[in-house]
DRENKOLZA-297535 format. One record per residue (C-alpha): residue number from 1; residue in one letter; x, y, z. Coordinates in Angstrom, 3 decimals, padded with zeros to 6 digits, m for minus. Layout:
N
<num=NUM	residuo=A	px=X	py=Y	pz=Z>
...
This chain:
382
<num=1	residuo=M	px=007.830	py=018.289	pz=m027.909>
<num=2	residuo=G	px=009.890	py=019.890	pz=m031.105>
<num=3	residuo=A	px=013.330	py=021.148	pz=m031.526>
<num=4	residuo=L	px=012.170	py=024.944	pz=m031.096>
<num=5	residuo=F	px=011.886	py=026.796	pz=m027.325>
<num=6	residuo=G	px=008.280	py=026.923	pz=m026.572>
<num=7	residuo=N	px=008.704	py=030.945	pz=m025.905>
<num=8	residuo=Y	px=005.504	py=031.339	pz=m028.256>
<num=9	residuo=A	px=002.115	py=030.044	pz=m027.853>
<num=10	residuo=R	px=001.611	py=029.442	pz=m031.439>
<num=11	residuo=R	px=m001.691	py=029.272	pz=m033.428>
<num=12	residuo=P	px=m001.942	py=025.582	pz=m034.409>
<num=13	residuo=I	px=m002.126	py=026.665	pz=m038.300>
<num=14	residuo=A	px=000.790	py=026.658	pz=m040.759>
<num=15	residuo=L	px=000.361	py=029.500	pz=m043.240>
<num=16	residuo=V	px=002.372	py=028.509	pz=m046.439>
<num=17	residuo=K	px=001.061	py=030.967	pz=m049.048>
<num=18	residuo=G	px=000.190	py=034.727	pz=m049.054>
<num=19	residuo=Q	px=m001.640	py=037.328	pz=m051.714>
<num=20	residuo=G	px=m002.575	py=040.571	pz=m050.981>
<num=21	residuo=T	px=m004.780	py=040.232	pz=m047.789>
<num=22	residuo=H	px=m005.468	py=036.671	pz=m048.181>
<num=23	residuo=V	px=m003.308	py=033.771	pz=m046.930>
<num=24	residuo=W	px=m003.663	py=030.056	pz=m047.208>
<num=25	residuo=D	px=m002.822	py=027.395	pz=m044.552>
<num=26	residuo=E	px=m000.984	py=023.789	pz=m045.318>
<num=27	residuo=D	px=m004.513	py=022.476	pz=m046.079>
<num=28	residuo=G	px=m005.452	py=024.863	pz=m048.410>
<num=29	residuo=K	px=m007.948	py=026.786	pz=m046.187>
<num=30	residuo=E	px=m007.965	py=030.707	pz=m047.241>
<num=31	residuo=Y	px=m008.123	py=033.539	pz=m044.596>
<num=32	residuo=L	px=m008.246	py=037.120	pz=m044.547>
<num=33	residuo=D	px=m005.030	py=038.607	pz=m042.852>
<num=34	residuo=F	px=m006.220	py=041.459	pz=m040.688>
<num=35	residuo=T	px=m002.968	py=040.799	pz=m038.576>
<num=36	residuo=S	px=m000.537	py=041.732	pz=m041.365>
<num=37	residuo=G	px=002.129	py=040.029	pz=m039.580>
<num=38	residuo=I	px=001.434	py=042.463	pz=m036.547>
<num=39	residuo=A	px=001.244	py=045.465	pz=m038.655>
<num=40	residuo=V	px=004.278	py=044.645	pz=m040.952>
<num=41	residuo=L	px=002.828	py=043.811	pz=m044.045>
<num=42	residuo=S	px=002.300	py=047.619	pz=m045.110>
<num=43	residuo=L	px=001.743	py=046.344	pz=m048.768>
<num=44	residuo=G	px=000.277	py=042.965	pz=m048.193>
<num=45	residuo=H	px=001.719	py=039.512	pz=m049.184>
<num=46	residuo=A	px=004.003	py=039.200	pz=m052.410>
<num=47	residuo=H	px=003.368	py=042.512	pz=m053.516>
<num=48	residuo=P	px=004.735	py=042.786	pz=m056.915>
<num=49	residuo=A	px=006.951	py=045.854	pz=m056.381>
<num=50	residuo=L	px=008.362	py=044.227	pz=m053.213>
<num=51	residuo=V	px=008.954	py=040.711	pz=m054.949>
<num=52	residuo=D	px=010.802	py=042.684	pz=m057.850>
<num=53	residuo=A	px=012.660	py=044.990	pz=m055.569>
<num=54	residuo=I	px=014.240	py=042.048	pz=m053.580>
<num=55	residuo=T	px=014.707	py=039.898	pz=m056.616>
<num=56	residuo=Q	px=016.638	py=042.474	pz=m058.280>
<num=57	residuo=Q	px=018.876	py=043.553	pz=m055.267>
<num=58	residuo=A	px=019.452	py=039.629	pz=m054.487>
<num=59	residuo=N	px=021.088	py=039.342	pz=m057.954>
<num=60	residuo=T	px=023.119	py=042.467	pz=m057.298>
<num=61	residuo=I	px=024.751	py=042.364	pz=m053.627>
<num=62	residuo=W	px=023.291	py=041.037	pz=m050.657>
<num=63	residuo=H	px=025.436	py=042.144	pz=m047.975>
<num=64	residuo=T	px=028.407	py=044.612	pz=m047.293>
<num=65	residuo=S	px=028.752	py=045.462	pz=m043.703>
<num=66	residuo=N	px=028.711	py=049.014	pz=m042.516>
<num=67	residuo=L	px=032.275	py=049.194	pz=m042.956>
<num=68	residuo=F	px=031.843	py=050.758	pz=m046.308>
<num=69	residuo=A	px=029.582	py=053.530	pz=m047.938>
<num=70	residuo=S	px=026.221	py=052.839	pz=m048.571>
<num=71	residuo=P	px=023.986	py=055.059	pz=m051.064>
<num=72	residuo=G	px=021.232	py=053.280	pz=m050.386>
<num=73	residuo=Q	px=020.723	py=053.878	pz=m046.975>
<num=74	residuo=E	px=021.471	py=057.529	pz=m047.804>
<num=75	residuo=A	px=018.554	py=057.642	pz=m049.758>
<num=76	residuo=L	px=016.347	py=055.896	pz=m047.364>
<num=77	residuo=A	px=017.408	py=058.338	pz=m044.745>
<num=78	residuo=Q	px=016.803	py=061.332	pz=m046.902>
<num=79	residuo=K	px=013.405	py=059.939	pz=m047.626>
<num=80	residuo=L	px=012.379	py=059.158	pz=m044.382>
<num=81	residuo=V	px=013.443	py=062.573	pz=m042.818>
<num=82	residuo=A	px=012.386	py=064.762	pz=m045.601>
<num=83	residuo=D	px=009.725	py=067.465	pz=m045.004>
<num=84	residuo=T	px=010.096	py=066.680	pz=m041.118>
<num=85	residuo=H	px=011.960	py=068.278	pz=m038.321>
<num=86	residuo=L	px=014.301	py=065.553	pz=m038.081>
<num=87	residuo=A	px=017.741	py=065.257	pz=m040.046>
<num=88	residuo=H	px=019.255	py=061.458	pz=m039.514>
<num=89	residuo=A	px=018.981	py=058.318	pz=m039.500>
<num=90	residuo=F	px=020.495	py=054.971	pz=m038.238>
<num=91	residuo=F	px=019.295	py=051.712	pz=m039.603>
<num=92	residuo=C	px=019.282	py=048.312	pz=m037.602>
<num=93	residuo=N	px=017.114	py=045.139	pz=m037.990>
<num=94	residuo=S	px=014.272	py=045.327	pz=m035.694>
<num=95	residuo=G	px=011.919	py=047.698	pz=m033.406>
<num=96	residuo=A	px=013.959	py=046.237	pz=m029.997>
<num=97	residuo=E	px=016.958	py=047.560	pz=m031.615>
<num=98	residuo=A	px=015.776	py=050.952	pz=m032.924>
<num=99	residuo=N	px=014.760	py=051.325	pz=m028.979>
<num=100	residuo=E	px=017.763	py=050.359	pz=m027.679>
<num=101	residuo=A	px=019.844	py=052.994	pz=m030.006>
<num=102	residuo=A	px=017.375	py=055.596	pz=m028.797>
<num=103	residuo=I	px=017.792	py=054.867	pz=m025.137>
<num=104	residuo=K	px=021.572	py=054.807	pz=m025.645>
<num=105	residuo=M	px=021.602	py=057.875	pz=m027.566>
<num=106	residuo=A	px=019.229	py=059.654	pz=m024.962>
<num=107	residuo=R	px=021.567	py=058.761	pz=m022.179>
<num=108	residuo=K	px=024.926	py=059.562	pz=m024.110>
<num=109	residuo=H	px=023.593	py=062.712	pz=m025.420>
<num=110	residuo=T	px=022.034	py=064.202	pz=m022.060>
<num=111	residuo=G	px=024.844	py=062.732	pz=m019.615>
<num=112	residuo=K	px=021.267	py=061.713	pz=m017.575>
<num=113	residuo=H	px=020.321	py=058.159	pz=m016.861>
<num=114	residuo=H	px=016.882	py=058.575	pz=m015.846>
<num=115	residuo=I	px=013.783	py=057.674	pz=m018.448>
<num=116	residuo=I	px=010.024	py=058.055	pz=m017.942>
<num=117	residuo=T	px=007.965	py=055.643	pz=m019.783>
<num=118	residuo=F	px=004.229	py=054.539	pz=m019.416>
<num=119	residuo=E	px=002.128	py=051.763	pz=m018.005>
<num=120	residuo=K	px=001.098	py=049.124	pz=m020.314>
<num=121	residuo=S	px=003.568	py=050.367	pz=m023.087>
<num=122	residuo=F	px=005.627	py=048.058	pz=m024.907>
<num=123	residuo=H	px=008.926	py=048.897	pz=m026.631>
<num=124	residuo=G	px=010.830	py=045.231	pz=m027.123>
<num=125	residuo=R	px=012.567	py=042.317	pz=m025.474>
<num=126	residuo=T	px=015.970	py=043.288	pz=m025.284>
<num=127	residuo=F	px=017.073	py=044.363	pz=m021.590>
<num=128	residuo=G	px=016.977	py=047.972	pz=m022.285>
<num=129	residuo=A	px=013.605	py=047.770	pz=m024.277>
<num=130	residuo=M	px=012.378	py=045.397	pz=m021.917>
<num=131	residuo=S	px=013.001	py=047.875	pz=m019.126>
<num=132	residuo=A	px=011.222	py=050.619	pz=m020.690>
<num=133	residuo=T	px=008.205	py=048.536	pz=m021.335>
<num=134	residuo=G	px=005.447	py=049.197	pz=m018.754>
<num=135	residuo=Q	px=004.283	py=045.515	pz=m018.771>
<num=136	residuo=D	px=005.354	py=043.160	pz=m015.578>
<num=137	residuo=K	px=004.414	py=040.175	pz=m017.820>
<num=138	residuo=V	px=007.125	py=041.028	pz=m020.047>
<num=139	residuo=Q	px=009.547	py=041.359	pz=m017.343>
<num=140	residuo=Q	px=009.083	py=038.621	pz=m015.057>
<num=141	residuo=G	px=011.514	py=036.023	pz=m014.458>
<num=142	residuo=F	px=014.622	py=038.068	pz=m015.792>
<num=143	residuo=G	px=016.194	py=039.129	pz=m012.933>
<num=144	residuo=P	px=017.594	py=042.878	pz=m012.439>
<num=145	residuo=L	px=016.245	py=045.032	pz=m014.989>
<num=146	residuo=V	px=018.376	py=048.223	pz=m016.639>
<num=147	residuo=S	px=017.816	py=050.881	pz=m013.888>
<num=148	residuo=Q	px=016.553	py=054.466	pz=m013.814>
<num=149	residuo=F	px=013.280	py=053.717	pz=m015.823>
<num=150	residuo=T	px=009.914	py=055.243	pz=m014.141>
<num=151	residuo=H	px=006.770	py=053.663	pz=m015.591>
<num=152	residuo=L	px=003.726	py=056.337	pz=m014.927>
<num=153	residuo=P	px=000.207	py=056.417	pz=m015.925>
<num=154	residuo=Y	px=m000.317	py=056.852	pz=m019.572>
<num=155	residuo=N	px=m002.089	py=060.315	pz=m020.393>
<num=156	residuo=D	px=m001.849	py=061.601	pz=m016.540>
<num=157	residuo=V	px=m000.702	py=065.027	pz=m016.745>
<num=158	residuo=E	px=m000.219	py=065.638	pz=m012.824>
<num=159	residuo=A	px=001.981	py=062.486	pz=m012.395>
<num=160	residuo=L	px=004.186	py=063.414	pz=m015.210>
<num=161	residuo=K	px=004.653	py=066.960	pz=m013.911>
<num=162	residuo=A	px=005.336	py=065.470	pz=m010.619>
<num=163	residuo=T	px=008.274	py=063.196	pz=m011.852>
<num=164	residuo=A	px=009.768	py=065.337	pz=m014.909>
<num=165	residuo=D	px=012.212	py=067.230	pz=m012.864>
<num=166	residuo=D	px=016.106	py=067.792	pz=m014.085>
<num=167	residuo=S	px=017.320	py=064.415	pz=m013.489>
<num=168	residuo=V	px=015.255	py=063.200	pz=m016.661>
<num=169	residuo=A	px=016.757	py=062.409	pz=m019.582>
<num=170	residuo=A	px=014.094	py=061.624	pz=m022.029>
<num=171	residuo=I	px=010.248	py=060.809	pz=m021.993>
<num=172	residuo=M	px=009.616	py=057.361	pz=m024.450>
<num=173	residuo=L	px=006.215	py=057.036	pz=m025.455>
<num=174	residuo=E	px=003.713	py=055.404	pz=m028.348>
<num=175	residuo=V	px=001.216	py=057.870	pz=m029.807>
<num=176	residuo=I	px=m001.073	py=054.487	pz=m029.689>
<num=177	residuo=Q	px=m000.158	py=051.778	pz=m027.433>
<num=178	residuo=G	px=m000.048	py=048.905	pz=m029.778>
<num=179	residuo=E	px=000.321	py=046.076	pz=m027.135>
<num=180	residuo=G	px=m001.470	py=048.368	pz=m024.271>
<num=181	residuo=G	px=m005.227	py=048.285	pz=m025.622>
<num=182	residuo=L	px=m004.689	py=050.685	pz=m028.051>
<num=183	residuo=A	px=m004.850	py=053.546	pz=m025.677>
<num=184	residuo=Q	px=m004.089	py=056.920	pz=m027.501>
<num=185	residuo=I	px=m002.519	py=060.085	pz=m026.366>
<num=186	residuo=T	px=m004.777	py=063.006	pz=m025.636>
<num=187	residuo=P	px=m004.057	py=066.320	pz=m027.058>
<num=188	residuo=E	px=m003.597	py=067.634	pz=m023.407>
<num=189	residuo=F	px=m000.946	py=065.258	pz=m022.440>
<num=190	residuo=A	px=000.795	py=065.646	pz=m025.663>
<num=191	residuo=D	px=001.124	py=069.318	pz=m024.908>
<num=192	residuo=A	px=002.438	py=068.846	pz=m021.334>
<num=193	residuo=I	px=004.928	py=066.513	pz=m022.430>
<num=194	residuo=M	px=006.289	py=069.221	pz=m024.859>
<num=195	residuo=E	px=006.049	py=072.165	pz=m022.200>
<num=196	residuo=L	px=008.218	py=069.677	pz=m019.868>
<num=197	residuo=C	px=010.815	py=068.922	pz=m022.564>
<num=198	residuo=N	px=011.039	py=072.631	pz=m024.009>
<num=199	residuo=E	px=011.127	py=073.949	pz=m020.138>
<num=200	residuo=K	px=013.770	py=071.035	pz=m018.837>
<num=201	residuo=G	px=015.986	py=070.038	pz=m021.890>
<num=202	residuo=I	px=014.214	py=066.542	pz=m021.805>
<num=203	residuo=L	px=014.802	py=064.490	pz=m024.953>
<num=204	residuo=L	px=011.298	py=063.025	pz=m026.388>
<num=205	residuo=I	px=011.634	py=059.536	pz=m027.639>
<num=206	residuo=V	px=008.516	py=058.471	pz=m029.709>
<num=207	residuo=D	px=008.445	py=054.699	pz=m030.521>
<num=208	residuo=E	px=006.672	py=054.342	pz=m033.828>
<num=209	residuo=V	px=007.462	py=050.937	pz=m034.473>
<num=210	residuo=Q	px=003.861	py=049.792	pz=m034.871>
<num=211	residuo=T	px=002.073	py=053.162	pz=m035.685>
<num=212	residuo=G	px=004.599	py=054.597	pz=m038.327>
<num=213	residuo=I	px=004.823	py=054.332	pz=m042.102>
<num=214	residuo=G	px=001.680	py=055.251	pz=m042.867>
<num=215	residuo=R	px=m000.477	py=052.562	pz=m040.198>
<num=216	residuo=T	px=m002.353	py=055.454	pz=m038.795>
<num=217	residuo=G	px=m002.818	py=057.233	pz=m042.130>
<num=218	residuo=T	px=m000.045	py=059.987	pz=m041.942>
<num=219	residuo=R	px=003.532	py=058.847	pz=m042.497>
<num=220	residuo=Y	px=004.346	py=058.974	pz=m038.460>
<num=221	residuo=A	px=001.585	py=058.913	pz=m035.747>
<num=222	residuo=F	px=003.123	py=061.949	pz=m033.890>
<num=223	residuo=E	px=002.283	py=064.211	pz=m036.944>
<num=224	residuo=Q	px=m001.499	py=064.119	pz=m035.941>
<num=225	residuo=T	px=m000.393	py=065.543	pz=m032.398>
<num=226	residuo=S	px=001.572	py=068.282	pz=m031.068>
<num=227	residuo=L	px=004.641	py=066.212	pz=m030.245>
<num=228	residuo=K	px=007.928	py=066.842	pz=m031.865>
<num=229	residuo=P	px=010.184	py=064.144	pz=m030.802>
<num=230	residuo=H	px=014.191	py=064.398	pz=m030.867>
<num=231	residuo=L	px=013.698	py=060.638	pz=m031.511>
<num=232	residuo=V	px=011.877	py=058.024	pz=m033.408>
<num=233	residuo=S	px=012.256	py=054.746	pz=m033.792>
<num=234	residuo=L	px=010.851	py=052.573	pz=m036.247>
<num=235	residuo=A	px=010.326	py=048.784	pz=m037.844>
<num=236	residuo=K	px=007.357	py=046.653	pz=m038.725>
<num=237	residuo=G	px=005.916	py=048.268	pz=m041.713>
<num=238	residuo=L	px=009.396	py=049.709	pz=m042.684>
<num=239	residuo=G	px=010.409	py=046.560	pz=m044.753>
<num=240	residuo=G	px=006.647	py=045.655	pz=m045.479>
<num=241	residuo=G	px=007.846	py=041.906	pz=m044.565>
<num=242	residuo=Y	px=011.510	py=042.183	pz=m044.694>
<num=243	residuo=P	px=013.369	py=042.644	pz=m041.434>
<num=244	residuo=I	px=014.712	py=046.308	pz=m041.090>
<num=245	residuo=G	px=014.479	py=049.011	pz=m038.357>
<num=246	residuo=G	px=015.810	py=052.438	pz=m037.865>
<num=247	residuo=L	px=016.110	py=055.454	pz=m035.554>
<num=248	residuo=L	px=015.537	py=059.048	pz=m036.892>
<num=249	residuo=G	px=016.874	py=061.964	pz=m034.831>
<num=250	residuo=V	px=016.985	py=065.727	pz=m035.077>
<num=251	residuo=A	px=020.404	py=067.388	pz=m035.976>
<num=252	residuo=D	px=021.577	py=068.571	pz=m032.702>
<num=253	residuo=I	px=022.026	py=065.166	pz=m031.343>
<num=254	residuo=Y	px=024.252	py=064.231	pz=m034.874>
<num=255	residuo=D	px=027.459	py=064.098	pz=m032.846>
<num=256	residuo=T	px=026.317	py=062.112	pz=m030.084>
<num=257	residuo=F	px=026.983	py=058.971	pz=m032.261>
<num=258	residuo=S	px=030.209	py=059.171	pz=m033.218>
<num=259	residuo=A	px=032.213	py=056.698	pz=m035.163>
<num=260	residuo=G	px=032.496	py=053.376	pz=m033.085>
<num=261	residuo=S	px=030.037	py=054.753	pz=m030.475>
<num=262	residuo=H	px=027.070	py=052.059	pz=m031.599>
<num=263	residuo=G	px=026.651	py=049.648	pz=m034.725>
<num=264	residuo=T	px=025.262	py=046.735	pz=m036.099>
<num=265	residuo=T	px=026.413	py=044.013	pz=m038.520>
<num=266	residuo=F	px=023.384	py=043.763	pz=m040.558>
<num=267	residuo=G	px=021.441	py=046.521	pz=m040.090>
<num=268	residuo=G	px=021.013	py=048.659	pz=m043.274>
<num=269	residuo=N	px=021.843	py=045.835	pz=m045.477>
<num=270	residuo=P	px=021.175	py=046.104	pz=m049.045>
<num=271	residuo=L	px=018.445	py=043.803	pz=m049.348>
<num=272	residuo=G	px=016.522	py=045.495	pz=m046.566>
<num=273	residuo=V	px=017.284	py=049.033	pz=m047.775>
<num=274	residuo=S	px=016.018	py=048.097	pz=m051.025>
<num=275	residuo=V	px=012.686	py=046.710	pz=m050.056>
<num=276	residuo=A	px=012.210	py=049.603	pz=m047.543>
<num=277	residuo=Q	px=012.929	py=052.050	pz=m050.423>
<num=278	residuo=T	px=009.930	py=050.676	pz=m052.523>
<num=279	residuo=V	px=007.594	py=050.478	pz=m049.816>
<num=280	residuo=L	px=008.272	py=054.406	pz=m049.036>
<num=281	residuo=Q	px=007.712	py=054.848	pz=m052.934>
<num=282	residuo=H	px=004.264	py=053.566	pz=m052.113>
<num=283	residuo=V	px=003.342	py=054.356	pz=m048.561>
<num=284	residuo=F	px=004.421	py=057.972	pz=m048.365>
<num=285	residuo=D	px=002.521	py=059.072	pz=m051.651>
<num=286	residuo=E	px=m000.090	py=061.631	pz=m050.371>
<num=287	residuo=A	px=m002.760	py=059.531	pz=m052.346>
<num=288	residuo=F	px=m001.985	py=056.593	pz=m050.729>
<num=289	residuo=L	px=m001.933	py=058.019	pz=m047.114>
<num=290	residuo=A	px=m005.204	py=059.479	pz=m047.768>
<num=291	residuo=D	px=m006.888	py=056.368	pz=m049.246>
<num=292	residuo=V	px=m005.451	py=054.765	pz=m045.795>
<num=293	residuo=Q	px=m007.348	py=057.260	pz=m043.727>
<num=294	residuo=A	px=m010.484	py=056.822	pz=m045.825>
<num=295	residuo=K	px=m010.379	py=053.264	pz=m045.323>
<num=296	residuo=G	px=m009.675	py=053.683	pz=m041.929>
<num=297	residuo=T	px=m012.448	py=055.473	pz=m041.128>
<num=298	residuo=Y	px=m014.650	py=052.940	pz=m043.355>
<num=299	residuo=L	px=m013.454	py=050.166	pz=m041.250>
<num=300	residuo=Q	px=m014.173	py=051.746	pz=m037.959>
<num=301	residuo=Q	px=m017.976	py=053.034	pz=m039.265>
<num=302	residuo=T	px=m018.594	py=049.508	pz=m040.405>
<num=303	residuo=L	px=m017.410	py=047.942	pz=m037.223>
<num=304	residuo=A	px=m019.363	py=050.258	pz=m035.224>
<num=305	residuo=K	px=m022.637	py=049.571	pz=m037.063>
<num=306	residuo=A	px=m021.836	py=045.849	pz=m036.974>
<num=307	residuo=L	px=m021.439	py=045.395	pz=m033.154>
<num=308	residuo=P	px=m023.652	py=046.451	pz=m030.343>
<num=309	residuo=A	px=m022.355	py=049.713	pz=m028.713>
<num=310	residuo=D	px=m023.459	py=048.591	pz=m025.344>
<num=311	residuo=T	px=m020.983	py=045.844	pz=m025.374>
<num=312	residuo=F	px=m018.344	py=046.763	pz=m028.096>
<num=313	residuo=S	px=m016.242	py=050.065	pz=m028.555>
<num=314	residuo=I	px=m014.165	py=050.953	pz=m031.268>
<num=315	residuo=L	px=m010.701	py=052.435	pz=m030.959>
<num=316	residuo=G	px=m007.801	py=053.364	pz=m033.036>
<num=317	residuo=Q	px=m006.702	py=055.716	pz=m035.880>
<num=318	residuo=G	px=m006.090	py=054.841	pz=m039.508>
<num=319	residuo=L	px=m005.890	py=051.165	pz=m040.096>
<num=320	residuo=M	px=m004.665	py=050.634	pz=m036.581>
<num=321	residuo=V	px=m007.739	py=049.622	pz=m035.201>
<num=322	residuo=G	px=m009.247	py=047.770	pz=m032.074>
<num=323	residuo=I	px=m012.262	py=046.369	pz=m030.794>
<num=324	residuo=H	px=m012.938	py=046.684	pz=m026.853>
<num=325	residuo=C	px=m014.706	py=043.801	pz=m025.546>
<num=326	residuo=G	px=m015.915	py=045.447	pz=m022.262>
<num=327	residuo=G	px=m014.639	py=043.572	pz=m019.484>
<num=328	residuo=E	px=m014.419	py=040.306	pz=m021.368>
<num=329	residuo=E	px=m010.994	py=038.693	pz=m022.154>
<num=330	residuo=V	px=m010.533	py=038.296	pz=m026.018>
<num=331	residuo=A	px=m008.516	py=035.266	pz=m026.132>
<num=332	residuo=H	px=m011.435	py=032.930	pz=m026.894>
<num=333	residuo=Y	px=m012.787	py=034.732	pz=m029.922>
<num=334	residuo=I	px=m009.422	py=034.642	pz=m031.973>
<num=335	residuo=P	px=m009.619	py=030.527	pz=m032.601>
<num=336	residuo=K	px=m013.101	py=030.975	pz=m033.418>
<num=337	residuo=L	px=m012.538	py=034.040	pz=m035.399>
<num=338	residuo=E	px=m009.926	py=031.944	pz=m037.433>
<num=339	residuo=E	px=m012.587	py=029.061	pz=m038.188>
<num=340	residuo=A	px=m014.617	py=031.455	pz=m039.981>
<num=341	residuo=G	px=m011.784	py=032.780	pz=m042.033>
<num=342	residuo=V	px=m010.303	py=035.946	pz=m040.566>
<num=343	residuo=L	px=m007.252	py=036.336	pz=m038.514>
<num=344	residuo=L	px=m006.854	py=038.937	pz=m035.814>
<num=345	residuo=V	px=m004.545	py=039.713	pz=m032.769>
<num=346	residuo=A	px=m005.277	py=040.717	pz=m029.412>
<num=347	residuo=A	px=m004.002	py=043.972	pz=m028.030>
<num=348	residuo=G	px=m003.974	py=043.433	pz=m024.046>
<num=349	residuo=P	px=m006.680	py=041.396	pz=m022.479>
<num=350	residuo=Y	px=m009.615	py=043.082	pz=m023.511>
<num=351	residuo=V	px=m009.152	py=044.494	pz=m027.096>
<num=352	residuo=L	px=m008.854	py=042.864	pz=m030.504>
<num=353	residuo=R	px=m006.534	py=044.366	pz=m033.022>
<num=354	residuo=V	px=m007.742	py=044.653	pz=m036.391>
<num=355	residuo=L	px=m004.370	py=045.392	pz=m038.611>
<num=356	residuo=P	px=m004.974	py=044.742	pz=m042.373>
<num=357	residuo=P	px=m002.520	py=045.722	pz=m045.051>
<num=358	residuo=L	px=m002.582	py=049.098	pz=m046.045>
<num=359	residuo=T	px=m003.667	py=048.064	pz=m049.501>
<num=360	residuo=V	px=m006.888	py=046.297	pz=m048.006>
<num=361	residuo=T	px=m009.844	py=046.786	pz=m050.336>
<num=362	residuo=T	px=m013.410	py=047.853	pz=m048.895>
<num=363	residuo=A	px=m014.981	py=044.731	pz=m050.167>
<num=364	residuo=E	px=m012.367	py=042.996	pz=m048.044>
<num=365	residuo=I	px=m013.233	py=045.166	pz=m044.993>
<num=366	residuo=D	px=m016.953	py=044.283	pz=m045.610>
<num=367	residuo=E	px=m016.145	py=040.754	pz=m045.463>
<num=368	residuo=A	px=m014.147	py=040.680	pz=m042.734>
<num=369	residuo=V	px=m016.283	py=042.770	pz=m040.820>
<num=370	residuo=A	px=m019.197	py=040.363	pz=m041.391>
<num=371	residuo=C	px=m017.296	py=037.461	pz=m040.139>
<num=372	residuo=I	px=m016.194	py=039.476	pz=m037.010>
<num=373	residuo=A	px=m019.498	py=040.536	pz=m035.984>
<num=374	residuo=A	px=m020.890	py=037.061	pz=m036.304>
<num=375	residuo=V	px=m018.361	py=035.631	pz=m034.135>
<num=376	residuo=L	px=m018.279	py=038.355	pz=m031.461>
<num=377	residuo=T	px=m021.801	py=038.833	pz=m031.312>
<num=378	residuo=A	px=m022.587	py=034.687	pz=m031.170>
<num=379	residuo=S	px=m019.769	py=033.980	pz=m028.559>
<num=380	residuo=H	px=m020.047	py=037.018	pz=m026.081>
<num=381	residuo=V	px=m020.444	py=036.218	pz=m022.608>
<num=382	residuo=S	px=m023.079	py=038.484	pz=m021.078>
């Protein structure tokens, strides 16, 4: 028993070096990292532009607190909302914090407390975000949760219409459920959500913590749907590996967070902002996003060709890809894949998530798919 709490089921390898899509453990073994720190490393490990950005900022100023003006935050906010219907940003340190801010904003702005979320969703592990999460395993053992969250079946239009009455402050969802098996919103469900939000004055919160910042091939995943969220939470890929989160919102709710109503000590610190600005310089480039879309299509097609269709199905969008293994739980595949030199992470019990850096090459995709196919077909329990 070590000095750390046992809240992580840690894998028995310690990664000590990373470069691009490749990482090495303390014994010198090399792996293809198709976890990206769980969709965090937008530009891969040790990208030169990010190394330069954090080094230059570290030699200038690290922290000032939000008592002072922040031109860097303003510039980052403008970049995030440019050419969208969104207008303002708040910066924090993580996805859970961003979702807490969204929940607080929705309640304060509407004066209502009832929020609809969805089964198998994941929004974080703080009390508000955990209460929004539609997974019992995340909530068990912690006592009474924050009240007035209703968890509905995802993509069930009739259940939504039966529940979304005038008491509802907000509907909160992921366009693709990152921890919930990569279930993706249907066009019919997106249209129904917008109709109800417009009809009843309900705010729409889209959790883009995992899907945002180019992961699905557009700046934000909601851009590939009919959804027009009032609030959008961000983290993970925004900092490319440096902790930063954010909440974007429409102009109509600007006055809801008045001075002193919400805050954070470290949120939007100069180091995080500098790195995030550099990430966006790369990821929000149209050619970069087109390349992500092309590589995502290539990854899905290559997986589909390499794996028997009667056993495995391919899910996802862009470089947020899942391998559904039928009714078979995927946990036993992960150590075998590690042994073969590929790092993956699960998305629920039956889906393997494939989350390479957005800078992955087709040659690296080919190498990873060959390993994945060899392990999955050899290890499949019929």
